[in-house]
MARFILUM-799224 format. One line per field, with one value per atom (N, C-alpha, C): residue number from 1; residue in one letter; atom name; x, y, z. Coordinates in steps of 0.001 Angstrom, whole numbers, plus 500000, padded with zeros to 6 digits. Layout:
REM MARFILUM-799224
nr = c(NUM_...);
rest = c(a_...);
atom = c(CA_...);
u = c(X_...);
v = c(Y_...);
w = c(Z_...);
END
This chain:
REM MARFILUM-799224
nr = c(1_1_1_2_2_2_3_3_3_4_4_4_5_5_5_6_6_6_7_7_7_8_8_8_9_9_9_10_10_10_11_11_11_12_12_12_13_13_13_14_14_14_15_15_15_16_16_16_17_17_17_18_18_18_19_19_19_20_20_20_21_21_21_22_22_22_23_23_23_24_24_24_25_25_25_26_26_26_27_27_27_28_28_28_29_29_29_30_30_30_31_31_31_32_32_32_33_33_33_34_34_34_35_35_35_36_36_36_37_37_37_38_38_38_39_39_39_40_40_40_41_41_41_42_42_42_43_43_43_44_44_44_45_45_45_46_46_46_47_47_47_48_48_48_49_49_49_50_50_50_51_51_51_52_52_52_53_53_53_54_54_54_55_55_55_56_56_56_57_57_57_58_58_58_59_59_59_60_60_60_61_61_61_62_62_62_63_63_63_64_64_64_65_65_65_66_66_66_67_67_67_68_68_68_69_69_69_70_70_70_71_71_71_72_72_72_73_73_73_74_74_74_75_75_75_76_76_76_77_77_77_78_78_78_79_79_79_80_80_80);
rest = c(m_m_m_v_v_v_t_t_t_l_l_l_q_q_q_t_t_t_r_r_r_i_i_i_s_s_s_d_d_d_e_e_e_l_l_l_k_k_k_a_a_a_q_q_q_a_a_a_d_d_d_n_n_n_l_l_l_f_f_f_k_k_k_d_d_d_m_m_m_g_g_g_l_l_l_s_s_s_t_t_t_t_t_t_d_d_d_a_a_a_v_v_v_r_r_r_l_l_l_f_f_f_l_l_l_t_t_t_q_q_q_c_c_c_v_v_v_n_n_n_q_q_q_g_g_g_g_g_g_l_l_l_p_p_p_f_f_f_q_q_q_p_p_p_t_t_t_g_g_g_k_k_k_q_q_q_p_p_p_n_n_n_r_r_r_y_y_y_t_t_t_l_l_l_e_e_e_a_a_a_l_l_l_n_n_n_e_e_e_d_d_d_g_g_g_g_g_g_k_k_k_s_s_s_y_y_y_q_q_q_s_s_s_v_v_v_e_e_e_e_e_e_l_l_l_a_a_a_g_g_g_l_l_l_w_w_w_k_k_k);
atom = c(N_CA_C_N_CA_C_N_CA_C_N_CA_C_N_CA_C_N_CA_C_N_CA_C_N_CA_C_N_CA_C_N_CA_C_N_CA_C_N_CA_C_N_CA_C_N_CA_C_N_CA_C_N_CA_C_N_CA_C_N_CA_C_N_CA_C_N_CA_C_N_CA_C_N_CA_C_N_CA_C_N_CA_C_N_CA_C_N_CA_C_N_CA_C_N_CA_C_N_CA_C_N_CA_C_N_CA_C_N_CA_C_N_CA_C_N_CA_C_N_CA_C_N_CA_C_N_CA_C_N_CA_C_N_CA_C_N_CA_C_N_CA_C_N_CA_C_N_CA_C_N_CA_C_N_CA_C_N_CA_C_N_CA_C_N_CA_C_N_CA_C_N_CA_C_N_CA_C_N_CA_C_N_CA_C_N_CA_C_N_CA_C_N_CA_C_N_CA_C_N_CA_C_N_CA_C_N_CA_C_N_CA_C_N_CA_C_N_CA_C_N_CA_C_N_CA_C_N_CA_C_N_CA_C_N_CA_C_N_CA_C_N_CA_C_N_CA_C_N_CA_C_N_CA_C_N_CA_C_N_CA_C_N_CA_C_N_CA_C_N_CA_C_N_CA_C_N_CA_C);
u = c(481945_482496_484453_485180_486368_487280_488457_489674_490171_490422_490841_492272_493219_494451_494950_495960_496360_498061_498802_499913_500191_500388_500268_501722_502359_503441_503159_504335_503650_503507_504118_503608_502128_501934_500192_499028_499457_498954_498304_499757_499562_498940_499412_498438_496928_496265_495086_494316_495639_494651_495002_495400_495314_493979_493688_492386_491094_491358_489918_490079_490928_490594_489818_490845_490289_488489_487860_486564_485681_486389_485863_485779_486676_486533_487779_487633_489191_489395_490519_490964_489835_489546_489001_487660_487079_485273_485652_486720_486788_486557_487584_487229_486205_485769_484064_483567_483253_482494_482967_483860_484110_483752_483863_483431_481619_481421_479780_479166_479800_479458_479769_480875_480770_479970_479330_478701_477226_476886_475653_475362_476514_476533_477063_477546_477843_479184_480014_481176_482128_483166_483740_482711_482820_481800_482622_483381_483988_484804_485347_485897_487282_488238_489858_490470_491063_491913_493209_494175_495820_496209_497246_497626_497566_496783_496545_497862_498381_499529_499080_499999_499865_499587_499472_499325_500687_502049_502963_503118_502930_503117_502290_501077_499846_500221_500961_501562_503036_503908_504736_504477_503219_502917_502404_501824_500991_502058_503357_503825_504887_504634_505020_504116_504745_504603_503050_502297_500634_500039_500529_499724_499718_497804_497836_497361_497973_497993_497147_495949_495538_495998_497269_497840_499137_499842_501236_501001_500042_499875_499924_499121_498621_500227_500533_502154_503057_503238_504054_503425_502447_501771_502553_503251_504307_505391_505916_506932_506830_505577_505641_505764);
v = c(280003_278845_279044_278066_277592_277469_277303_276968_275634_274566_273346_273389_272739_272781_271552_270971_269582_269832_268566_268567_267221_267354_266387_266728_265724_265870_266871_267446_268330_267184_266067_265350_264890_264368_264140_265400_266484_267777_268006_267666_268204_266858_265673_264763_264902_265339_265770_266958_267784_269272_268401_267650_267517_266722_265932_264795_265806_266541_267210_268425_269035_269894_269114_268040_267331_266984_267134_266732_267910_269160_270522_270857_270637_270873_271577_272002_272672_271209_271478_270621_271021_272241_272590_272294_272130_271522_270297_269135_267853_267385_268568_267825_268432_269511_269515_268546_268067_267102_265960_265533_264447_264549_265547_265422_265404_266218_265965_264663_263864_262636_261372_261947_261105_261402_262607_262959_262435_262634_261898_260234_259813_258386_257861_258649_258358_257600_257908_256947_257313_256606_257017_256732_257394_257239_256251_255014_254071_253308_251973_250859_250988_251419_252011_250279_250491_249577_250216_249112_248767_249314_249419_249986_248621_248732_247561_247447_246263_246211_246505_247263_247832_246568_246292_245554_244568_245242_244688_243768_244387_243329_242203_242472_241121_240132_240553_239775_239428_239557_239049_237987_238353_237156_235848_236285_235315_234210_234600_234313_232641_232876_231176_229961_229343_228251_227794_229161_228853_229456_229544_229517_231166_231125_232800_233208_234604_235267_236287_236645_238078_239290_238930_239973_239378_240594_240413_239698_239608_239150_237616_237528_235913_235195_235996_235238_234990_236319_236331_234839_234864_233584_232377_232015_230907_230958_231769_232049_231752_231815_231547_230375);
w = c(788785_788200_789038_788801_789315_788320_788632_787555_787876_787022_787444_787058_787558_787114_787290_786183_786369_785784_786082_785118_784532_783364_782542_781247_780642_779906_778163_778011_776829_775525_775855_774453_774652_775973_776167_775719_776268_775964_774681_773428_772470_771506_771996_771474_771746_772791_773279_772203_772044_771618_770439_769857_768226_767963_768873_768925_768840_770033_770189_769347_768467_767501_766532_765928_765125_764915_766202_766548_766836_766677_766852_768166_769202_770283_771178_772026_772649_773928_774523_775489_776641_776616_777772_777440_776758_775954_776304_776415_776151_777694_778314_780066_780716_780260_780497_780469_779030_778715_779857_779774_780614_781997_782550_784394_784246_783096_782980_782813_781838_781832_783001_783809_784985_785961_786237_786975_786743_785262_784496_784926_784870_784834_786387_787469_788618_788560_787497_787537_786194_785988_784585_783508_782376_781335_780053_780791_779884_780724_780104_781073_780762_781605_781932_781118_780371_779760_779673_779834_779573_777763_777529_776323_775482_774359_773393_772548_772245_771453_769955_769529_767916_766576_765392_764688_764214_764756_764221_765425_766834_768324_767897_767692_767817_766239_765336_764491_764806_765371_766240_767038_767829_768572_768331_767231_766169_765850_765481_764571_765349_767071_767613_766930_765780_765263_765108_764825_764352_765765_766865_768276_768014_768098_768596_769661_770123_771737_771290_772407_772118_772569_773562_774234_774905_775293_775850_776728_777672_778793_778617_777899_777487_776960_776352_775878_777076_777819_779120_780020_779909_780805_780608_779183_779388_779951_780387_781210_782665_782910_784271_785006);
END
């Protein structure tokens, strides 16, 4: 066995601890599962994505004269 150390913010650690606790896991268990799945799948076990707009942002994006936008990036493209 080896020890793995990483530096993360206090806020991220607390959020992750709460999430995993609700799932019946410790953060250590979750990291072990993540690494096992990476090895089993030969890569990341998920498709990385950017942070998604929340419901209020999406509602604001969709207010522009009935035009519907799926992302902030799509709306930002209007000013390029």
